[in-house]
C-alpha positions in Angstrom: 11.5 -5.9 -9.9 14.6 -4.3 -11.7 14.5 -0.9 -12.9 13.6 -0.8 -16.6 16.0 1.8 -18.6 15.3 2.9 -22.2 16.8 0.4 -24.6 19.5 3.0 -25.6 20.5 3.9 -22.1 23.3 2.4 -20.1 21.7 1.8 -16.7 24.9 1.8 -14.9 25.3 -0.3 -11.6 22.0 -1.6 -10.1 21.9 -2.9 -6.5 20.7 -6.3 -5.9 17.3 -5.1 -4.7 16.9 -3.2 -7.9 17.9 0.3 -6.8 19.9 2.3 -9.4 23.1 3.4 -7.9 23.4 6.7 -9.9 20.1 7.8 -8.5 21.1 7.2 -5.0 24.4 8.7 -5.4 22.8 12.0 -6.5 20.2 12.2 -3.8 20.7 15.0 -1.2 20.8 14.3 2.4 18.0 16.8 2.9 18.6 17.6 6.6 18.2 14.2 7.9 21.8 13.6 9.2 21.4 16.7 11.5 18.1 15.3 12.7 20.0 12.0 13.6 23.0 13.8 15.0 21.0 16.0 17.4 20.0 12.8 19.3 23.6 11.7 19.9 26.7 12.8 22.0 29.7 13.9 20.0 31.9 11.3 18.3 29.2 8.6 18.6 29.7 5.0 17.2 27.1 4.8 14.4 25.9 1.8 12.5 23.8 2.5 9.4 22.1 -0.7 8.0 21.2 -0.4 4.4 23.4 2.7 3.9 23.4 2.7 0.0 25.9 5.3 -1.3 26.3 7.1 2.0 23.6 9.8 1.7 23.2 9.7 5.5 26.4 7.9 6.5 28.9 10.2 4.7 27.1 13.2 6.4 27.2 11.8 9.7 31.0 11.0 9.4 31.4 14.6 8.4 29.8 15.6 11.6 32.5 13.7 13.5 30.8 10.5 14.2 32.5 7.0 13.8 30.3 5.5 11.1 30.1 2.0 9.9 27.9 1.5 6.8 26.5 -1.8 5.6 25.0 -2.6 2.4 24.6 -5.8 0.2 25.6 -3.7 -2.9 29.8 -3.2 -3.4 28.7 -0.6 -6.0 26.7 1.3 -3.5 29.6 1.1 -0.9 32.2 2.5 -3.6 30.7 5.9 -2.8 31.2 6.0 1.0 33.7 8.7 2.4 35.1 8.6 5.8 32.9 5.6 6.5 33.9 1.9 7.3 32.2 -0.3 4.6 30.8 -3.6 5.2 29.3 -5.7 2.1 26.8 -7.9 3.8 22.9 -8.4 3.9 21.4 -6.8 7.0 19.7 -9.9 8.1 22.9 -11.9 8.2 25.1 -9.4 9.8 27.1 -10.3 12.9 29.6 -7.8 13.5 31.9 -8.3 16.7 30.9 -4.9 18.0 28.1 -2.8 19.3 27.1 0.9 18.6 25.7 3.9 20.3 23.1 4.2 17.6 21.8 1.9 14.8 20.3 3.8 11.9 17.5 2.1 9.6 16.4 4.5 7.1 14.1 4.9 4.1 11.4 2.3 3.7 13.3 -0.9 5.0 10.7 -1.2 8.0 7.8 -1.0 5.6 9.0 -4.0 3.6 6.1 -6.1 2.8 7.4 -9.6 4.4 6.8 -9.8 8.1 10.0 -12.2 8.4 12.2 -9.6 6.9 11.1 -6.8 8.9 11.6 -9.2 12.0 15.2 -9.8 10.9 16.0 -6.3 10.3 14.8 -5.3 13.8 16.7 -8.3 15.3 19.9 -7.0 13.5 19.4 -3.7 15.1 19.0 -5.0 18.4 22.0 -7.3 18.5 24.3 -4.5 17.4 23.0 -2.1 20.0 25.1 -1.0 23.0 23.6 -1.2 26.6 22.3 2.4 26.3 22.2 2.8 22.7 19.5 3.9 20.3 17.8 2.7 17.2 16.7 5.6 14.9 14.5 4.5 12.1 12.4 5.7 9.3 9.2 4.1 7.9 6.1 5.0 5.6 3.5 5.9 8.3 -0.1 5.2 7.8 -0.9 8.6 6.6 1.3 8.1 3.5 -0.5 4.9 2.4 -3.8 6.8 2.8 -2.7 9.6 0.8 -1.1 7.5 -2.0 -4.2 5.2 -1.9 -6.6 8.2 -2.5 -4.5 10.3 -5.0 -2.8 7.6 -6.8 0.2 9.7 -8.2 2.9 11.9 -6.5 5.8 13.8 -7.9 8.6 16.0 -6.6 12.2 16.8 -6.7 15.2 16.1 -4.5 18.3 18.0 -5.5 18.8 16.8 -9.2 16.5 13.8 -9.0 12.9 14.3 -10.1 10.6 11.5 -8.9 7.2 10.3 -10.1 5.2 7.8 -8.0 2.3 5.8 -9.6 -0.1 3.6 -7.7 -0.4 0.0 -9.2 -2.5 -1.7 -6.7 -3.6 -1.9 -3.1 -4.3 -5.4 -1.6 -5.4 -5.2 2.0 -2.5 -3.7 3.8 0.0 -4.0 0.9 0.5 -1.1 -1.6 2.4 -1.6 -4.9 3.7 1.3 -6.8 6.0 2.2 -9.6 8.6 5.0 -9.0 10.3 6.7 -11.8 13.5 8.6 -11.2 14.7 11.2 -13.8 18.3 12.6 -13.8 19.8 14.8 -16.8 17.4 13.1 -19.3 17.9 9.6 -18.3 15.1 7.8 -16.3 14.8 4.4 -14.4 11.6 2.8 -13.3 11.4 0.7 -10.2 8.3 -1.3 -8.6 8.1 -1.8 -5.0 5.5 -3.2 -2.4 5.1 -1.7 1.0 3.2 -2.9 4.1 1.0 -0.5 6.0 2.0 -0.9 9.6 0.0 1.0 12.2 1.6 2.6 15.0 0.3 -0.1 17.2 1.6 -2.8 15.0 5.0 -1.1 14.9 5.1 -1.2 18.6 4.4 -4.8 18.5 7.1 -5.7 16.0 9.5 -3.7 18.0 8.6 -5.5 21.0 9.3 -8.8 19.4 12.7 -7.7 18.7 13.4 -6.7 22.2 12.8 -3.0 21.5 10.5 -0.2 22.5 9.3 3.0 20.9 10.6 6.0 22.8 9.6 9.0 20.8 8.9 10.4 17.4 11.4 12.8 15.8 9.3 14.8 13.5 5.7 15.8 13.3 4.8 13.6 10.5 5.9 10.4 12.5 8.3 9.3 9.8 11.4 9.1 12.1 11.5 7.7 15.6 13.8 6.6 18.3 13.5 3.1 20.1 15.5 1.5 22.9 16.2 -2.0 24.2 13.5 -3.2 26.5 10.4 -4.1 24.5 7.5 -5.7 25.9 6.0 -8.6 24.2 2.3 -8.4 23.7 0.2 -11.3 24.1 -0.2 -13.3 20.7 2.0 -10.8 19.1 4.1 -13.5 17.4 1.9 -13.7 14.3 2.3 -11.6 11.2 
């Protein structure tokens, strides 16, 4: 669902998935580039899938890494600095290169469609160097449990104030509206996320030839995976 600005507002560029470019341009990195960079040797080759306006990619380049940023929105990519831009969908990306680390941030791994999650992880694996890492973020089960119970959340990241309102829960799928406010302007975007368990995450990583190595934070929102997944029995069904 596309964001719905007030009638007298100019929403500015909107990415194909409905993300308002201005919101993502203004979001701070919030320490996450340092979290990622601590896992890497200096001057690593980094591929970020779904990089948006470069909230992470620009900062990783500033830390001395050689970064390629992929996004399907040319308007998002216009805000990259010191990063090689590639305008392409994650699922269809086939670069003639491999990387020391592939980053898949935000809620991409929690997308509601199994096939799309599978294609995202396949893209990670095919661009991974022999000893490379996948560093990824997701919505852990505790996030779903909290939103399902409370129904609303609000907070601020830099100049962006966000409000989340639960719309519905259908089995393992949660639908919510997020409203972003900046300088008196607002955008509302609806999304649906899938509640993966840690066991199911391990299965889906295994289907892509990857295995979970370790968690990077206490909340289990960031993790490291490597090539070498073990395919569980009957794991090929969503």
